[in-house]
C-alpha positions as CSV (number, residue, x, y, z in Angstrom):
1,X,66.5,-61.9,67.6
2,X,63.5,-64.1,68.1
3,X,61.2,-61.2,66.6
4,X,63.7,-60.8,63.6
5,X,63.4,-64.4,62.7
6,X,59.7,-64.5,63.1
7,X,59.4,-61.3,61.0
8,X,61.6,-62.9,58.3
9,X,59.2,-65.8,58.1
10,X,56.1,-63.8,57.9
11,X,57.5,-61.6,55.3
12,X,58.0,-64.4,52.9
13,X,54.2,-65.1,53.1
14,X,53.0,-61.6,52.4
15,X,52.8,-59.6,49.4
16,X,55.5,-57.1,48.2
17,X,52.5,-54.5,47.8
18,X,51.9,-54.6,51.5
19,X,53.8,-51.9,53.6
20,X,55.6,-53.0,56.6
21,X,55.3,-50.5,59.6
22,X,56.9,-50.2,63.0
23,X,54.3,-49.0,65.7
24,X,55.3,-47.0,68.8
25,X,52.8,-46.8,71.7
26,X,53.0,-46.2,75.4
27,X,50.7,-47.9,77.9
28,X,50.0,-47.2,81.6
29,X,51.6,-49.8,84.0
30,X,49.6,-49.0,87.0
31,X,51.0,-49.8,90.6
32,X,48.4,-47.8,92.4
33,X,48.7,-49.9,95.7
34,X,52.7,-49.8,95.6
35,X,54.6,-47.4,98.0
36,X,58.3,-48.6,98.0
37,X,58.8,-49.6,94.4
38,X,62.1,-48.2,93.0
39,X,61.4,-45.3,90.7
40,X,57.7,-45.4,91.1
41,X,56.2,-42.3,89.6
42,X,53.1,-40.2,89.2
43,X,52.1,-40.9,85.6
44,X,49.4,-39.2,83.6
45,X,46.5,-41.7,82.6
46,X,45.1,-40.5,79.4
47,X,41.8,-42.7,79.8
48,X,40.8,-41.4,83.3
49,X,42.6,-38.0,82.7
50,X,44.3,-38.4,86.2
51,X,47.6,-38.9,87.7
52,X,48.1,-42.4,89.1
53,X,51.2,-44.3,90.6
54,X,53.0,-46.5,88.2
55,X,55.1,-46.5,85.1
56,X,54.7,-46.0,81.3
57,X,55.6,-48.9,79.1
58,X,56.9,-47.7,75.7
59,X,56.6,-50.5,73.2
60,X,57.9,-50.8,69.6
61,X,56.3,-53.4,67.3
62,X,56.4,-54.5,63.7
63,X,53.2,-55.1,61.6
64,X,52.4,-56.0,58.0
65,X,48.6,-55.1,58.6
66,X,47.6,-58.7,59.6
67,X,50.2,-59.6,62.1
68,X,51.9,-57.8,64.9
69,X,55.1,-58.8,66.4
70,X,56.5,-56.9,69.5
71,X,60.2,-56.0,69.2
72,X,61.2,-54.2,72.3
73,X,60.2,-52.0,75.2
74,X,61.1,-49.7,77.8
75,X,59.6,-49.2,81.2
76,X,59.8,-45.5,82.0
77,X,59.4,-43.8,85.2
78,X,59.3,-39.9,84.8
79,X,62.1,-37.7,83.6
80,X,60.7,-35.0,86.0
81,X,62.3,-35.7,89.5
82,X,59.3,-34.0,91.3
83,X,56.9,-36.8,89.8
84,X,59.2,-39.5,91.0
85,X,57.9,-40.9,94.3
86,X,61.0,-43.1,94.9
87,X,64.6,-42.7,93.8
88,X,67.3,-45.4,92.8
89,X,68.8,-47.5,95.5
90,X,72.2,-46.1,96.2
91,X,73.9,-49.5,96.5
92,X,73.4,-50.7,92.9
93,X,76.6,-51.2,90.8
94,X,76.7,-48.7,88.0
95,X,78.4,-51.2,85.5
96,X,75.3,-53.4,85.6
97,X,72.4,-53.8,83.0
98,X,69.9,-53.2,85.9
99,X,71.5,-49.6,86.6
100,X,71.4,-48.8,82.8
101,X,67.7,-49.8,82.8
102,X,67.1,-47.5,85.6
103,X,68.8,-44.7,84.0
104,X,67.0,-45.3,80.8
105,X,63.7,-45.1,82.7
106,X,64.3,-41.5,83.6
107,X,64.9,-40.3,80.1
108,X,62.5,-38.6,77.7
109,X,60.1,-40.9,75.9
110,X,61.1,-39.5,72.6
111,X,64.8,-40.2,73.2
112,X,63.9,-43.7,74.2
113,X,61.8,-44.1,71.1
114,X,64.8,-43.7,68.7
115,X,67.0,-46.0,71.0
116,X,64.4,-48.6,70.4
117,X,64.2,-47.9,66.9
118,X,68.0,-48.1,66.5
119,X,68.0,-51.5,68.1
120,X,65.3,-52.8,65.8
121,X,67.2,-51.5,62.7
122,X,70.4,-53.0,64.0
123,X,68.7,-56.4,64.0
124,X,67.9,-55.8,60.4
125,X,64.2,-55.1,60.8
126,X,63.0,-52.8,58.1
127,X,59.9,-50.9,57.6
128,X,58.5,-48.3,55.3
129,X,56.6,-46.2,57.9
130,X,56.7,-45.4,61.6
131,X,53.2,-45.1,63.3
132,X,52.8,-43.4,66.5
133,X,49.8,-41.3,68.0
134,X,49.7,-37.5,68.6
135,X,51.5,-37.8,71.9
136,X,54.7,-38.1,70.0
137,X,53.8,-35.9,67.1
138,X,56.2,-33.0,67.4
139,X,58.1,-31.7,64.3
140,X,61.5,-32.6,66.1
141,X,60.4,-36.2,66.5
142,X,59.3,-36.4,62.9
143,X,62.4,-34.9,61.6
144,X,64.6,-37.4,63.7
145,X,62.5,-40.3,62.3
146,X,63.5,-39.1,58.7
147,X,67.2,-39.2,59.7
148,X,66.5,-42.8,60.7
149,X,65.4,-43.3,57.0
150,X,61.8,-44.0,58.0
151,X,58.6,-42.0,57.0
152,X,56.1,-41.0,59.7
153,X,52.3,-41.5,59.9
154,X,50.7,-39.9,62.7
155,X,47.9,-37.5,63.9
156,X,49.4,-34.0,64.2
157,X,48.8,-31.6,67.1
158,X,47.8,-28.2,66.2
159,X,49.6,-25.8,68.5
160,X,49.4,-22.3,67.5
161,X,53.2,-21.6,67.3
162,X,54.0,-24.6,65.0
163,X,54.0,-23.9,61.3
164,X,54.3,-26.2,58.4
165,X,55.9,-25.4,54.9
166,X,53.6,-26.2,51.8
167,X,54.2,-24.7,48.4
168,X,56.7,-22.0,49.7
169,X,54.2,-20.8,52.4
170,X,54.5,-21.4,56.2
171,X,51.0,-22.1,57.6
172,X,49.3,-23.6,60.8
173,X,47.8,-26.9,60.7
174,X,44.5,-25.6,60.1
175,X,45.6,-23.3,57.3
176,X,47.5,-26.5,55.7
177,X,44.4,-28.6,56.2
178,X,42.2,-26.1,54.4
179,X,44.9,-25.7,51.4
180,X,45.0,-29.4,51.0
181,X,41.3,-29.7,51.1
182,X,40.9,-27.1,48.4
183,X,43.6,-28.8,46.2
184,X,41.7,-32.2,46.5
185,X,38.4,-30.5,45.7
186,X,39.9,-28.7,42.5
187,X,41.4,-32.2,41.5
188,X,37.9,-33.9,42.1
189,X,36.1,-31.2,40.0
190,X,38.7,-31.4,37.2
191,X,38.0,-35.3,36.9
192,X,34.3,-34.7,37.0
193,X,34.5,-32.1,34.1
194,X,36.7,-34.4,32.0
């Protein structure tokens, strides 16, 4: 609620031409010396390209290009039980918020992403675009974002089995990039000849 109030005040100060965005990112929360932390997991560190002990912190924030306001987060263990070094304590009451947080930490990051987005939209926070890195850039994730009435800006992955449709043709990302580059080059040559 505090973030929503801050965004409301900031929005009055910015131009209507500026696009509001929601940004999703995950960061490593390293606990390399820990041994007995509940739900401690082996998490892949994209910086060192190694597995380390710790958690992933999934953060959703709002930005207008100048300001960044954190909205909500989720501390993730691992959805894969083999990567979890510790389990959940058996004595915890399943009706508590603590148990719900523990259960949430074992879900897929893309599922949590949309729970965080639903929370933000439920508070009245709106944005034109959702930004995330290629880690989340799967066609299913992009389509789910469109169901939440928000467009996506991201770097796409180029797996060979994923195809995109453009002008009635199905093509790989490399073919799509080539087709769009040719279309831009044609537009540029038309402008120069005019």
